[in-house]
C-alpha positions as MATLAB code, in Angstrom:
seq = 'MTDERKEAILRAIVEGYVSTREPVGSKALAQHHDLGVSPATIRNDMAALEEEGLIAQPHTSAGRIPTDKGYRYFVDMLASAALQDSHKRAISTFLSDAVDLNDVVERSVRLLSQLTRQVAVVQYPSLRESAVRRVELVRMTPGRALVVVVSADARVEQATVAVPETLSDEDFERVARELNEEAAGRTPAPLERDLGAWASRQGPDSWLGDLGSAVVGAARGGTVERVVFAGAGNLTRAGSDLTTDAVASVLDALEEQVVLLRLLHEMAAEGPVSVRIGSETGHDALAGTSIVAAGYGSLDAPALLGALGPTRMDYPGTMAAVRAVARYLSKVVES';
ca = [
       0.000    0.000    0.000;
       1.586    3.262   -1.171;
      -1.371    5.603   -1.609;
      -0.913    8.524    0.811;
      -4.644    8.978    1.299;
      -5.151    5.361    2.264;
      -2.252    5.657    4.693;
      -3.927    8.717    6.202;
      -7.190    6.803    6.510;
      -5.459    3.860    8.169;
      -3.743    6.216   10.608;
      -7.068    7.880   11.428;
      -8.782    4.526   11.982;
      -5.999    3.269   14.263;
      -5.828    6.486   16.289;
      -9.612    6.797   16.479;
     -10.124    3.216   17.606;
      -7.300    3.412   20.170;
      -8.812    6.608   21.563;
     -12.497    5.684   21.660;
     -12.618    1.872   21.456;
     -15.357    2.396   18.853;
     -15.188    1.302   15.195;
     -14.480    4.241   12.902;
     -16.854    4.973    9.982;
     -16.430    6.905    6.744;
     -18.717    9.708    7.905;
     -16.629   10.336   11.032;
     -13.446   10.293    8.962;
     -14.887   12.853    6.550;
     -16.055   15.127    9.377;
     -12.989   15.050   11.613;
     -10.090   14.626    9.188;
      -9.078   16.867    6.318;
      -8.889   14.157    3.682;
     -10.246   16.311    0.840;
     -12.605   13.649   -0.512;
     -16.223   12.590   -0.039;
     -17.430    9.871    2.331;
     -18.113    7.691   -0.736;
     -14.462    7.912   -1.810;
     -13.372    7.192    1.748;
     -15.605    4.100    1.753;
     -13.887    2.905   -1.428;
     -10.478    3.368    0.182;
     -11.673    1.581    3.305;
     -12.850   -1.314    1.148;
      -9.364   -1.492   -0.385;
      -7.769   -1.460    3.059;
     -10.114   -4.242    4.130;
      -9.180   -6.321    1.075;
      -5.528   -5.938    2.063;
      -6.349   -7.255    5.534;
      -5.409   -4.016    7.298;
      -8.843   -3.226    8.732;
     -11.947   -5.268    9.489;
     -15.661   -4.704   10.058;
     -16.646   -6.203   13.446;
     -20.325   -6.398   12.462;
     -22.699   -5.269    9.733;
     -23.263   -1.504    9.406;
     -20.363   -0.796   11.751;
     -17.245    1.185   11.085;
     -13.853   -0.413   10.797;
     -11.209   -1.431   13.310;
      -7.530   -2.204   12.698;
      -6.366   -5.795   12.355;
      -3.039   -7.026   13.710;
      -1.687   -6.512   10.188;
      -3.034   -2.965   10.196;
      -1.374   -2.208   13.529;
       1.869   -3.649   12.125;
       1.717   -1.365    9.068;
       0.942    1.588   11.307;
       3.926    0.816   13.560;
       6.358    0.168   10.709;
       5.435    3.065    8.460;
       3.354    5.624   10.285;
       3.926    5.660   14.026;
       6.243    8.380   15.272;
       6.117   10.548   18.343;
       8.470   12.377   20.652;
       8.175   11.939   24.384;
       6.620   14.898   26.162;
       9.075   17.168   27.962;
       7.216   16.575   31.228;
       7.748   12.839   30.848;
      11.443   13.340   30.107;
      11.783   15.385   33.285;
       9.896   12.725   35.242;
      12.299   10.038   34.043;
      15.374   12.084   34.925;
      14.057   13.173   38.325;
      12.618    9.844   39.429;
      15.552    7.681   38.394;
      18.352   10.027   39.444;
      17.572    9.382   43.128;
      18.154    5.612   42.822;
      20.817    4.321   45.232;
      21.832    1.051   43.525;
      21.011   -1.217   40.595;
      18.095   -2.938   42.332;
      16.593    0.445   43.148;
      16.988    1.808   39.620;
      15.399   -1.315   38.101;
      12.456   -1.156   40.519;
      11.991    2.566   39.865;
      12.242    2.058   36.095;
       9.549   -0.596   35.945;
       7.137    1.481   38.055;
       7.783    4.611   36.025;
       7.369    2.859   32.673;
       4.050    1.431   33.828;
       2.867    4.908   34.824;
       3.965    6.490   31.542;
       2.427    3.837   29.279;
      -0.510    2.694   31.437;
       0.457   -0.856   30.492;
       2.221   -3.734   32.209;
       5.898   -2.780   32.387;
       8.638   -5.407   32.261;
      12.326   -4.858   33.005;
      14.968   -7.544   32.644;
      17.954   -7.297   34.951;
      21.131   -6.616   32.963;
      23.972   -9.076   32.601;
      26.550   -6.808   34.146;
      30.261   -6.956   33.603;
      32.177   -8.490   36.512;
      32.648   -5.960   39.264;
      34.870   -5.984   42.299;
      33.441   -6.325   45.788;
      33.352   -3.083   47.716;
      32.509   -4.595   51.084;
      30.873   -7.574   52.762;
      28.623   -7.346   55.799;
      27.739  -10.308   58.001;
      24.686   -9.876   60.219;
      23.553  -12.473   62.765;
      19.818  -12.952   62.447;
      19.278  -15.867   64.862;
      21.716  -18.036   66.824;
      21.904  -20.391   63.819;
      21.453  -18.077   60.800;
      23.329  -15.087   59.393;
      22.685  -12.656   56.558;
      25.482  -11.982   54.058;
      25.293   -8.616   52.268;
      27.676   -8.040   49.364;
      28.037   -4.504   47.977;
      29.796   -4.362   44.605;
      31.784   -1.474   43.168;
      29.012   -0.873   40.595;
      26.503   -0.335   43.451;
      24.803   -3.725   43.206;
      23.597   -5.079   46.532;
      23.073   -8.837   46.794;
      22.076  -10.896   49.826;
      22.197  -14.511   50.941;
      21.604  -16.400   54.180;
      23.933  -19.015   55.654;
      23.837  -21.385   58.591;
      26.249  -20.660   61.465;
      27.049  -22.773   64.531;
      24.653  -21.885   67.311;
      27.536  -22.169   69.777;
      29.624  -19.570   67.928;
      30.416  -16.714   70.307;
      29.757  -13.098   69.381;
      33.477  -12.442   69.549;
      34.277  -15.195   67.034;
      31.393  -14.101   64.819;
      32.779  -10.552   64.684;
      36.273  -11.897   63.936;
      34.956  -13.976   61.029;
      33.013  -10.995   59.685;
      36.101   -8.784   59.851;
      38.401  -11.324   58.175;
      35.794  -12.097   55.531;
      35.538   -8.453   54.572;
      39.340   -8.091   54.459;
      39.658  -11.109   52.167;
      36.806  -10.065   49.841;
      37.224   -6.296   49.414;
      38.571   -5.306   46.020;
      38.331   -8.756   44.419;
      36.283   -9.782   41.382;
      34.406  -13.135   41.527;
      37.122  -15.407   40.048;
      39.955  -14.472   42.449;
      37.396  -14.036   45.213;
      36.398  -17.696   44.926;
      40.020  -18.810   45.041;
      41.022  -16.592   47.972;
      37.943  -17.323   50.081;
      38.460  -21.035   49.532;
      42.026  -20.716   50.804;
      40.844  -18.560   53.729;
      38.211  -21.112   54.756;
      40.796  -23.920   54.601;
      43.135  -22.002   56.895;
      40.389  -21.702   59.516;
      40.244  -25.450   60.079;
      37.692  -28.171   59.334;
      34.609  -26.001   59.980;
      32.496  -26.581   56.843;
      30.249  -23.586   57.524;
      33.099  -21.237   56.555;
      33.294  -22.912   53.138;
      29.550  -22.453   52.749;
      29.943  -18.838   53.842;
      32.609  -18.251   51.200;
      30.428  -19.829   48.512;
      27.508  -17.603   49.513;
      29.694  -14.500   49.191;
      30.952  -15.567   45.747;
      27.411  -16.321   44.568;
      26.184  -12.943   45.773;
      29.155  -11.187   44.162;
      28.251  -12.758   40.834;
      24.651  -11.665   41.258;
      23.370  -15.190   40.692;
      23.073  -17.040   37.402;
      19.295  -16.926   36.987;
      17.990  -14.211   34.686;
      15.380  -12.058   36.356;
      12.571   -9.846   35.214;
      10.372   -7.587   37.293;
       6.856   -6.362   36.532;
       4.644   -3.451   37.462;
       1.147   -2.385   36.494;
      -0.545   -5.769   36.104;
      -3.751   -4.074   37.213;
      -3.714   -2.070   33.965;
      -4.792   -5.233   32.159;
      -8.181   -5.034   33.869;
      -8.708   -1.283   33.832;
     -11.835    0.181   32.265;
     -11.631    0.040   28.500;
      -9.318   -2.945   28.252;
     -10.083   -5.236   25.327;
      -9.074   -8.347   27.251;
     -11.656  -10.662   28.777;
     -11.244  -12.007   32.288;
     -10.031  -15.333   30.919;
      -7.586  -13.576   28.593;
      -6.188  -11.504   31.467;
      -5.682  -14.658   33.526;
      -3.804  -16.283   30.632;
      -1.563  -13.228   30.225;
      -0.798  -13.152   33.947;
       0.085  -16.852   33.848;
       2.451  -16.184   30.941;
       4.094  -13.335   32.842;
       4.612  -15.565   35.847;
       6.244  -18.151   33.581;
       9.368  -16.061   33.183;
      11.096  -18.553   30.883;
       8.512  -17.830   28.175;
       8.862  -14.083   28.551;
      12.666  -14.140   28.671;
      12.801  -16.203   25.491;
      10.533  -13.695   23.773;
      12.617  -10.744   24.976;
      15.804  -12.385   23.709;
      14.200  -12.846   20.293;
      13.148   -9.195   20.235;
      16.633   -7.980   21.193;
      17.889   -8.538   17.632;
      15.043   -6.679   15.932;
      16.252   -3.082   16.266;
      16.361   -0.182   18.730;
      12.646   -0.543   19.514;
      10.936   -3.853   18.766;
       7.182   -4.394   18.552;
       5.369   -7.732   18.550;
       1.654   -7.527   17.782;
      -0.914  -10.200   18.594;
       0.005  -13.542   17.066;
       3.544  -12.272   16.372;
       4.361  -13.025   20.013;
       4.212  -16.728   19.148;
       2.242  -17.583   22.292;
      -1.500  -18.230   22.366;
      -1.802  -16.662   25.813;
      -0.421  -13.369   24.455;
      -2.357  -13.379   21.167;
      -4.552  -10.470   22.265;
      -1.633   -8.333   23.387;
       1.255   -6.365   21.970;
       4.733   -5.903   23.414;
       6.928   -2.867   22.818;
      10.520   -3.475   23.913;
      13.948   -1.846   23.751;
      17.403   -2.944   24.791;
      19.616   -1.185   27.290;
      23.077   -1.615   28.725;
      25.818   -3.547   26.936;
      25.621   -3.648   23.146;
      27.071   -7.170   23.210;
      24.504   -8.565   25.656;
      21.680   -6.062   26.127;
      18.943   -6.494   28.662;
      15.434   -5.480   27.645;
      12.587   -3.504   29.044;
       9.143   -3.194   27.616;
       5.454   -2.518   27.927;
       2.755   -5.132   27.382;
      -0.918   -4.392   26.841;
      -3.901   -5.000   24.565;
      -3.251   -4.654   20.824;
      -5.398   -1.521   20.977;
      -2.640    0.576   22.510;
      -1.055    3.967   21.893;
       1.899    2.679   19.886;
       3.664    6.009   19.240;
       3.446    7.090   22.889;
       4.402    3.660   24.217;
       7.357    3.375   21.839;
       8.600    6.838   22.828;
       8.361    6.049   26.552;
      10.079    2.665   26.216;
      12.875    4.216   24.136;
      13.428    7.065   26.605;
      13.538    4.881   29.725;
      15.901    2.451   27.958;
      18.285    5.278   27.070;
      18.354    6.523   30.642;
      18.891    3.013   32.027;
      21.797    2.525   29.612;
      23.496    5.617   30.974;
      23.100    4.342   34.540;
      24.317    0.804   33.813;
      27.253    1.880   31.660;
      28.406    4.683   33.968;
];
């Protein structure tokens, strides 16, 4: 489809349906859009768009609504928008107060949900190896302790370990002090070696070996990829196109993080901002939704963030918000 007027009609139908949730007719297009032709000519163009599978008539005598193919054409060829200055300021202000990586990820997912009014998803980045800044050991109960590892890149990771209930406070403090001395300044590979040697020097107490392993695991940030969500309630807000059963299926898919992570990895290679619409997601549970995603962080192994909602979404605004938050996150992660 190359006719400029038909493109204008498709744009008007998409934007009108997204805004009102009502099918858009030729009379409304003629009244509210400066197309320079009669309603009869508009109807002919709409018929051509329908033959191309870009719009559909939900029932007799109704206007037209976009199909998944129509949304795809709109996104690929027509959708463009700049983020509002107020939203740019909100991103900068809200995220600049973050104290560490966990905080910035949590803030980012909440902010993206607010900006898009969709379900926001943020994947934790695969960060470069970073040295340990300090290790804190906190006794929680006579037999359990909390290990807190603070990395040089401001990551904070935690783990719990078992400790002998008979261990005196004095010995506990000594272990905590020596542990911190051994760990500070080391990246995970030498950290594992040095803590193993340190634990061996302490004698046959196996709990010190477990303690060292917990510190190394926390320093590496774990091996399981993680995603966080915000705004699941937006799926059920007034005006959503998703039925109760469809919402439940989407929520189940979100909880099954393996499915979502696989989809995000596929989208990572599709360009600066990737959009999957309806059946393009490849999952029946997500067939009534669209996902707008962008990569951030390392160019070699980017993490992704995105917004998920019904196919009837504000694509230009959502794409602009996702792009802007991703750019800001990249600055934070790469700094």
